[in-house]
Every structure is written in C-alpha cells, then in structure tokens.
C-alpha positions in Angstrom: 38.9 110.4 120.1 35.9 109.7 121.7 35.7 110.9 125.1 31.9 110.1 126.2 30.4 111.7 129.0 29.9 110.3 132.8 27.6 109.8 135.1 28.6 112.6 136.9 28.4 114.8 133.9 25.2 114.9 133.4 24.0 118.0 135.5 21.7 120.3 133.1 21.8 124.0 133.7 18.4 125.5 134.6 17.1 126.4 131.6 16.5 130.5 132.4 19.7 130.9 133.7 20.7 129.2 130.3 18.7 131.6 127.9 20.2 134.8 130.8 23.6 134.0 129.3 23.1 133.2 125.7 21.2 136.9 126.0 23.5 138.7 127.8 26.4 137.4 125.3 23.9 137.6 121.9 26.7 135.9 120.1 26.4 136.1 116.2 27.0 133.7 113.3 27.7 130.1 113.8 27.0 129.5 117.2 27.8 126.0 118.7 26.3 124.1 122.1 28.6 121.3 122.6 26.8 119.5 124.9 23.2 120.2 124.5 21.1 117.7 127.1 17.8 118.0 127.0 17.9 121.4 125.2 18.3 124.2 128.1 20.5 126.3 126.2 18.0 126.2 123.3 17.9 129.4 121.9 17.4 131.1 118.6 21.0 132.6 118.4 22.1 129.2 118.8 22.5 127.4 115.7 24.4 124.2 115.9 24.8 121.3 118.7 26.2 118.0 119.8 25.1 115.9 121.9 27.0 112.7 122.4 24.2 110.6 124.0 22.3 111.5 120.4 25.6 110.3 119.0 26.7 113.1 117.9 30.1 113.8 119.8 31.7 117.1 120.4 35.3 116.1 120.2 34.4 114.8 116.6 33.6 118.3 115.4 36.1 119.9 113.5 34.0 122.9 112.1 35.1 126.3 113.0 32.7 128.3 114.8 32.2 131.7 115.8 31.1 130.7 119.3 30.9 127.5 121.7 28.4 128.0 124.3 27.1 125.6 127.3 27.7 123.7 130.7 30.8 121.2 129.8 31.2 118.0 130.9 32.8 119.0 134.2 35.0 115.3 134.5 36.6 115.8 131.0 36.7 119.9 131.1 40.3 120.4 130.1 40.3 118.2 126.8 36.5 119.5 126.4 37.4 123.3 126.9 40.8 123.0 124.8 39.1 121.6 121.9 36.4 124.4 122.2 39.4 126.8 122.2 40.9 125.5 119.0 37.4 125.9 117.3 36.1 129.0 118.3 36.5 132.8 118.6 34.6 132.8 122.0 34.2 130.3 124.4 31.5 130.4 126.9 31.4 128.1 129.9 29.5 128.3 132.8 31.8 126.5 135.4 33.2 126.9 138.9 36.0 130.1 139.1 38.8 127.3 140.3 38.2 125.6 137.1 38.2 128.6 134.5 41.5 130.4 136.2 43.8 127.3 136.7 47.3 127.8 134.8 46.7 125.0 132.4 44.0 126.7 131.2 45.0 130.2 131.1 47.9 128.0 128.9 45.7 126.5 127.0 43.7 129.2 126.0 46.9 131.8 125.3 48.0 128.8 123.1 44.8 129.7 120.5 44.8 133.5 120.7 42.4 133.8 123.2 42.1 135.6 127.3 39.2 136.2 129.2 37.0 138.6 128.4 34.5 138.4 131.5 34.2 136.5 134.4 30.0 136.2 135.3 29.9 134.8 139.2 26.3 133.8 139.7 24.3 132.2 142.0 25.1 128.1 142.3 22.0 126.2 141.1 20.4 124.8 143.5 20.4 120.6 143.8 21.4 118.5 142.0 24.0 121.0 140.5 27.1 120.0 142.7 26.9 121.8 146.0 30.5 122.3 146.4 31.7 125.3 147.7 33.5 126.7 145.0 31.8 130.4 143.5 30.2 129.3 140.0 30.5 131.8 137.1 30.4 132.1 133.6 33.8 132.6 131.5 33.8 134.0 128.3 37.0 133.5 126.4 37.5 135.5 123.4 40.3 135.3 120.4 42.7 138.6 120.9 44.3 140.9 123.9 41.7 142.9 126.0 40.9 143.8 129.9 38.8 141.2 131.9 35.0 142.5 133.0 33.8 141.7 136.6 30.0 141.2 136.5 28.2 139.5 139.4 25.0 138.2 139.0 24.5 137.0 142.7 21.3 137.6 144.8 23.4 137.2 148.2 
C-alpha cells in the first residue's frame, strides 16, 4: 500500500539535532531511517534507509531491523508508526508529545510488545518547523517491559 508523503510532511530535521539523537541512543545492528529526506540523519550507525522521493517507500519495507529512527511524516504518523513498531525492536521518533502518547499509539505499541522507554523534551526547531504550541519530543519505544525515563534537553 503506497501511502506517499504530503507536502506538509517535508519538514527537515536540523542536522545537529538528528546527530544528537542518534548519538544519544547509540543504535546497533540493523538501523533504518524510514524517511531519509536530504540525509539529515545520515550517520555511520544508520545503515539502511527509505525515501519515497527516491522510489524507496517505507511501507514496502518488510525486513525486521533492530532500530528505526527518524522524523516521520506527520500526516500519516499513525500507519507509519504502526508499520515501524511491527518491524523494529526499537523505534525512535521526533514528534510532539500529544501524538506520541495518544491512546491509539499506546495500543499499537502494546500490540507489538513495545513500551515507552524514554521521552526527551526538546526545544522546537526554528521555522519552517511547525510552530504548533505542542511540546516537541523524542520518543523511544522498545520491545519489552521497563520504566520510562524522562529527559529534558530544552534550553528554556
């Protein structure tokens, strides 16, 4: 099923932030960036990628991976996230807190055996990032049980 990417979904992560996130988690094994964009998340630890504008649709990806990490298209976050949870032991999303913690998100994560392991609050990147008023965060969903850690990277 081709989901595509809406124009409003083309919001690139500042490279410094992407690298900070990757280095914080230090993913190992098969690590997939599901929406590569212009390569902001390119890091030696990320060894697989999809990018619909380059003809590699994440929804066609069927191989299990150890990690999926990135900034997903917000207009299709729910199916995108569920597909990621079905494929990876660890899923790390840059998103806003209300979207990360919906009842649906928790239900989908539980269905695939994931719990929220860490939530990192960050400053909202500058425009053209959506300036919605919602707190932006990095959420790490991991298979298995455990306690959630709350981290704060905001400069305030």
